[in-house]
Structures are given as structure tokens and as C-alpha cells.
N, C-alpha and C positions, 0 to 999 in steps of 0.2 A: 507582582502576579504569583498567585499561589500556583504550586505544582502539585498535581495529583497522579494518584498512579493507576494505570490502565493497560495491562499488557494485551488486553484484547484490542484497545486501540493500537498498538504497537504494531500487533499482527494485520488489522484490516490496512494500517496506513503504510507499510514499509516491507511486508515479507510476502505473502502469497497473493496469488491472482485473484481478483475479485469476482471476475465473469462466471467462472463456474459457480461460486456462491451463491451470486445473485440469481442465476439461472435457476438453482436449486429452490431459492427463497420464491421466486415468483410461480415455479410449479408447484410446490407444496404447501405455500402458505397464502393461498388466494385472499384470505381475509385482510393480510398486510397492505393490500393494495400498492404494491411496489412494482412500477413499470419495469419491464426487461430493458437490458441495455439497449441503446440505439446510438447510430452513428450522430456524431456532433455535425454542425452545420458544416457545410464547405469551408466557409471563412468564419472563424472564431469570432464572437462579438467583442467588440473592443472594451478595454478596462474604462469604466468610467473615470472621469477626471478626479484629483484628489479633492475631495470635500463635498462630491456629488452624492447624492442619496444612493445608496446600493454599493458604495465602494467597499472592498473587501481587503483586509480579514475584518471580522465581525467586532469585537468590543476590546478585547484585552491588549494592550499595547498599541493601540490604533493611532494614538498621538504621535508615538516615536516613528512609526512607520510612515505616517503622512508627511514628518518632518524631512524625511529620508528618501522620500519619494523617487529622486533621481538615483538613488543607489539600490533600488530594489532588483534582485539580480537571480534570485532562486539559488540552489545549490549546484554549482557547475565547476568542473576541474577540466584543465587541459593536462594530458599526459603526453610526453614525448620521450621517444626512446633515444639512444646513443647514436641511432643513424639518422635521425631527425624525424621519424615517423611520428604522427600525431593521432591521439584519440580525443574524444571529450567524453567525460562522464558526468551525466546530468542525474541529480538524486531527484525521485519522483515522490509523489505522495497520491494514494490510490482513489482520493475523493477531489471533487472541484465544484467551483461554480463559474457561470459566464464570465464573471468579473476576473477570473485568472487571466483572460485572454485579452490581447496577446501576450504571450511569453516576453518576459524582460529581453532587452536588447541584445545582452551577451549570449543568452541562448539561441536566438534568432541568427546571430551571426555563426555561431559554431553549427548550427544545422545546416546553414547555407553552405559552410566550408566543407561538410562533410558528404560523401558519396555513397555511404551506406548508412544504414539505420539498425540499431540493436535494442531490443527490448526485453524485458525480463521473461515474459511470454506474449506471444499474439493473442490477445484475449478476443479477437474477433473470429478466430480460428474455430469453425464448429466440428471438425473431423473427428475430434475426441469426446465430443458432447455425451454419447451413448454410454462410453466407458466410465466417465464421470460420474454419470447419473446412476451407474450400478454400485458405485464404491462409496457415496456419500450417505448410502442407507446401509443397516444391517439387512443380512438375509431376510426374505419373506416370513413374516411372522414373528421375528424378533424386535423386542422395542427396547428402547433407552432406558427403561425402569429397570430392566435386569444389569445393567451397567455402572448406574450411578447410585448414590445413597439415597435414602427416603428423603432426608432433609434437603438434599440437592433437588431432587425432583419437586419438592412442595414448592422451592423458591422459582425453579424453571417454571411450573405452572401459574404462580402468581404473574410473572411477568407476562407470559402469554396471554392470560386473561386480560391483564391491562391494555393488550394491544388487539384485543379481540381475534387472536389467533387460536383456533380449536386445537387443543392439545393432540387430537388424533391425527391431525394432519401433519405432525412433524414426530410423533412418537417413534417412528422408525429411522429417524437421523442420528448419525453418530454425535456425540457431545463436541466433539472438536469443530463438526461443521455448524453445529447452534451455536458454540460459543463465538464463531466467526461471523454468523449471518444477524444475530440479534443486535449487535452495535449498528449495523447498517441501517437498521429503523430508526436508531439514535440519530445518526448524522443526516439522514433524509429530513427528521424534524427539525434540526438546525439548519436546513436549507441547503444542505449539501448534496450532489446529485452525480452517481455514476457516470451518466452521460456526459458530463464535464469533467471527468477525471483525465489526469493526465496521460496515463497509460493509453486509454481509448483515443485521445485526441492525437497524440504523436503517431499511433499506427494508422489512424485514418488520413492523416496529412501523408505520411510517406506513401500509402495507396495513391492517393490522389496526385503527388508529384512523381509517381512511378519509381521511386527510390527503392532500391533492393532492402528487402527488411528482413532481418535475421532474429534468432531467438537465443537467449541464454540458457533458459529451460523449456520447459512445455508445461500448459496447463495441467494436463494428465499428471505430470510428474511431481507437481506440487502438491496437488490433491492426495495423490498416493502418499506422499511424504506424511502428510496430516493424518489420514486415516489408518496408517501403519503406526500410529503413536500407541504406546500400551495404555490400556484401559485407564489406569491410574492418571498418567499423564493427560488423557482427555477429559477426565473428571476434573482435574485441577484447572485445565484450559476453560472449561465451561463455569467453574466456580469463580475464576478471577474476572471473567466477563460479566457474570450476574453480580458480583460484588459492585464493580464501577458502575453499574445501570442502578443498582440499589440506592448507591450513595449520592446519585444525580450528578455525578463528575465528568459527565463525557463532554459536556459543552466546554468546560474550561480546559480539558485535555486538548480537545481538537483545535480549540482557538491557539493555545500555544504553540502546537506544532505546527499549524499552518503559518503564523506569524514569523516562527524560525525559519521555515523553509521560504517565505518571500523575501525576507532579509537577508537570506543566505549566510545565516549564522549558525555554522555547524556546531560551535560551542554551545550555544543555547539548546539546540535539539539535543546534543549527546546529555547535558545536564538534565533535561526533562525526561529523557528516557532512561537515563542511569537512575533517577530518584524514582522512577515508575516501577523499576524491578526490584528494589531493595526489599520490600515486605510481601512481595507476592509468592504464591505456592509455586516451588519448581522454576522459579525464574532463571536460573542458570543453565538448567536442561532446555528450556525453550529457547534461550539465546545461543546454545550450542546447535541445537537441531534446526531451527528456523532461520538462523543467521550464519553464524560462523561455519558451521559444518558445509555450508553449500559453497563457500569461498574459494576452496582450491579448484572445482571445476570451473567457478566463473573467472579465475585467474588465468586457467589455462587457455581460455577462449579468448580472453582479453587479450594476453600477450600475443596469440596468433593473430588477432586482429592488428596489433601494433607491428607484426613483422611482415604484414602483408603489403605495405607500401601504400594502402589506400587508408583514407581519413574516415574513422567511424564514430556516429555519434552514438554514445551507450546511455541509453536510459535504464535506472535500476531504482529500487526502492532505495530511500536516501539512508535507512539505517545500514545498509550494506556499504555504506561509502564512509561513514564517520567513526571515530574512535580507533583505538589503538590496533583493534583487529580487523578494522574496516578495508575496503579494497583500495582506497587512497593511500594509507600508511602501509599497505602490504606491497604495493607499487613502487612506492618511494624506498622501500626497504631493499626490493630488488635492483635498485639504480636506475630507474626510471625518473625522469624531471618532472614533477607534480606542481602544479600551481593552480590555486582558485583563483577564477576569473572573475 
């Protein structure tokens, strides 16, 4: 399988919340014809049997996955304290298809064993929507052309024109927001749907089952983190996103990530994302800002959940869990018993 570089995909899949970005996309890019997020059906559709038409993942490594259908598990870890308290860490990806459901059996068992559900951010919470809308754009009258190079602006306009999105509709948006939203259109064309995304499905299920729902962060805090980036970093972020779109590599990248997630193959996902970072502009800065720098606050909350005596099911973007600086390794280093299920 070819491994391509796509930090915009990294952002979309594993880092920030998608709801605020998609809301802004729908509000400010009407020509894109992207439906706003909606609740998934009360009962997620069953996964088609192996070999039936519509079975997901898409193409790459599909044979290997079909051969190992019984071992499909997602990225799930059990964390146990010295007192015997348990939490489950479930790595999510922020896109989905109806064929993702029902989730693998180990995930279902962990869910049923948990009394409280924790998500990265409750993407159905609209209470911060107005504040988010205020910061995705520059102040009135200010446009993106004052903040990016003429060459980058030309490339941006070319991609907008291909998608029949009037530049005037997005000219006031910050580069980092456009860099996060443009790949959404790529994934929609590949058949992925935010309405079937794991984050939304888990939140809705918790609400339907009346399980207490907690957040590691908030949508507003995540968007503030993005929009407070220095101008040069925002320009790099948009540049990286446009590069992968121009090279036509989105399909390969998303397929590789989805396959690694469905196999529960943390090593493969780490290989894909490490390779993706190597030649990108400011990759280390983005990793520190969007991933590793957020882990101390996440760890504090996770340890509090473990000390509570109640079992928590904690769903967080997969890249927060894997690798030497991921939450799984950090918890192990602090003396917790951690095993992948």
C-alpha cells in the first residue's frame, strides 16, 4: 500500500472537532451542497456481511481485512488502576459510513460495562455556536488575501472554482479553518459522511440510553486553539491541505487510516501518520500544538475518572492514543495496567 502525506487528513480524522467546521462550511459555502450534521438513526445500520456489495473499507488492503473479519476490533484499550478501577480508551476517526456499524464486539462490551461516556467534545452541543461563528472569520471587512501569499491565494481559488464555491463566500475565513474544511468535501466525494462519524454516533447513543456524557474538551476551546495560531502557521496548514488535494492523494490516505482503525492496528496507523509528517511544513509544530500539547489536560481528567471508582468509556481521536507521546503510553508510564482489547 502506498503511504502518502496528508496533515490536513490528520487534523480532520484525529484532532479537532468536526461539527463547528461543518456548520461553518454549510453556512458560508452554499454552493458546496454539504448537508449539515444530523443525528444518525436510533439503531445504526448493520454492517454488510463480508463479500456483500458495500462492505467497507473501500479498496486498499480489503482482502486482508475480509480474511480477518472475526478480528475486526477498532482501537480499544482497557486501563486499570492499582485499585482495580477501569476505564476504556476508544480511538475514534471523525468520518464514517453506515457500514461501520454495529461497532466491533469488544467495543460494544466495553460500552455496556461503562456507567459514564466521555467524548473529546460533544459535537451536538449548540450552546457555543454563536461564539464559534465569531472566530472562524476575520473581523468584518478583512479578508484572507491579507494573510496568505499571492501564490497560495491563487491555488486556493483554483480549488474553490473546481468545486463551484464562490471565493466571496469564504474570503473572510481564516486559513486554518479553510485548511480543515476543504478536505471535508474530498471525503464526502469518497462516500464518507459526518452523519455516520463515530463521535456523533457515540454521543447520540449515550443520549438515547441516558448515560451521563462528559467532555475532555469543548468545541469552542478547540476552535480557539486553531484560530489563535500565528498567521504563518495558519498559512502552512492551508498550504499542506491544498498540496494533498492537488496531488489527488486523499483517497489513499483516508483508506489507509480507516483500514488501520478497523483492524485495530495501532502500529500501522502510527507508520502512516509518521510518514505523513516527514516532509510537511511545520509538522512538528502542528503535532505539538494539536496533539501532544493537549495531553497533560486530558491525562488529568482521565486519571480523575480512574480514581472515581466508576467505569468510564473514553472516546478520543486515535492519534491521541498511539505512539510514544500518546495517552496509552503515558498512562502505562504512570503505572497503570494498559492492554489493547
